[in-house]
C-alpha positions, 0 to 999 in steps of 0.5 A: 353443280348442274344448271337450275332450270326454271319451270315454265308453269306455275300453280299446277294441280295434277289430276287423274280421270277416266280416259273418256272424261279427260279427252281434250285431244288435239290431233294433227293440230286440229281441235276435235273436241275440247273442253274450254276450262280446266275445271271441266276436265278435272271434274270429268265433263270432257266431250265423251263423258256422257257418251261412255267408253264404248263410244270413246273407243269406237271414235278413236279406233276408226278416226282417220285424218285426211291423209290416212283416208287417202292411204286406204283409197277413201275420198275422205275421212268419215268424220273429222270431229265429234259432231260429224261422228254422231251424224255418221253413226246416226247417234242422238244428241 
């Protein structure tokens, strides 16, 4: 008989949301725009929720880390988070 493994979590509530509403990604150990409560995530109030799918896709298609920017001979990444992305793209708040 196999070993019994105890889960490291309790009271989980699975959910599924559209990708731009659930984005609370941590990339390269950098917080780039997260929600502060699970309720925000479950109810579709992620950082991209009001911006739409086109903004979400554009943000991630062109997101560069410092090392990625250096590899393509840029001085730095054009933006590091959602606030800087809005400024870079000249988007209204």
